[in-house]
C-alpha positions, 0 to 999 in steps of 0.5 A, spaced: 524 299 730 529 304 732 530 301 738 531 294 735 536 296 730 540 300 735 540 294 740 542 289 734 548 294 732 551 295 739 550 287 741 551 284 734 545 280 737 539 280 732 532 282 736 527 277 734 522 280 729 514 279 731 508 279 726 505 285 726 498 282 727 501 279 734 504 286 736 499 291 735 494 288 740 500 287 745 503 294 744 496 297 745 495 293 752 502 295 754 501 303 752 494 303 756 498 300 762 503 305 761 497 311 761 494 308 767 500 308 771 502 315 769 495 318 770 494 314 777 501 316 779 500 323 776 494 325 780 497 322 786 504 327 785 499 333 783 496 332 790 502 331 794 505 338 790 498 341 792 499 340 799 506 342 799 505 348 795 500 350 800 504 349 806 509 354 809 516 352 808 515 345 805 513 349 798 520 349 796 520 342 795 514 342 790 519 343 784 523 338 786 518 333 786 515 335 780 522 334 777 523 328 780 517 325 777 518 328 770 525 325 770 522 318 772 516 318 767 521 320 761 526 314 764 520 309 764 517 312 757 524 311 753 527 305 756 520 301 755 522 301 747 527 296 748 524 292 754 518 292 749 522 289 744 524 283 749 516 283 751 518 284 758 512 286 762 511 293 764 511 291 772 518 288 771 521 294 767 519 298 773 522 294 778 528 293 774 528 301 773 527 302 781 533 298 782 537 303 778 533 309 781 539 314 781 541 312 774 534 311 771 532 318 774 539 321 771 537 318 764 530 321 765 532 328 767 537 328 761 532 327 756 527 332 760 532 337 759 534 336 752 527 336 751 526 343 754 531 346 749 529 349 743 532 346 736 535 341 741 528 338 742 527 336 735 532 331 735 531 329 743 526 324 742 530 319 737 536 320 741 532 318 747 530 312 744 537 310 742 539 312 749 534 308 752 536 302 748 543 303 750 541 304 758 537 297 757 543 294 754 548 296 759 544 297 765 538 293 765 541 287 761 548 288 763 550 285 756 557 286 754 558 289 747 562 285 742 569 287 740 567 288 733 562 293 735 566 297 740 569 304 738 576 303 736 581 308 737 
């Protein structure tokens, strides 16, 4: 709901409402897809990190791999709220984020860092939903913000 409201405020275009009885099964299926994606890729990343960690010299890359995976995961998680509002397939969302790999990882990394700071982490989740929605609007969809919705200086 936060993502939907933010998008409406920023673009001035109302997001179509969906009946709750239709939304629940679709959302549960989507969350299962995300969970399977995170678990399967997470196991692979764990094995890569384990292999790198046991290899002399290459073990310095273990934190880098872990940070990149965490940032990518955060990006998927928080941009997905806006994508779900538009019923964009999870596979399509991943492809869209992959095309903007650096900005996606940058956004996810920022969310991850804010989540690690005490007290700031209290507001990090709602701020990340708002940020993910703005990322969706500006980067993924490329919508122009209406003049009456732009910040006036």
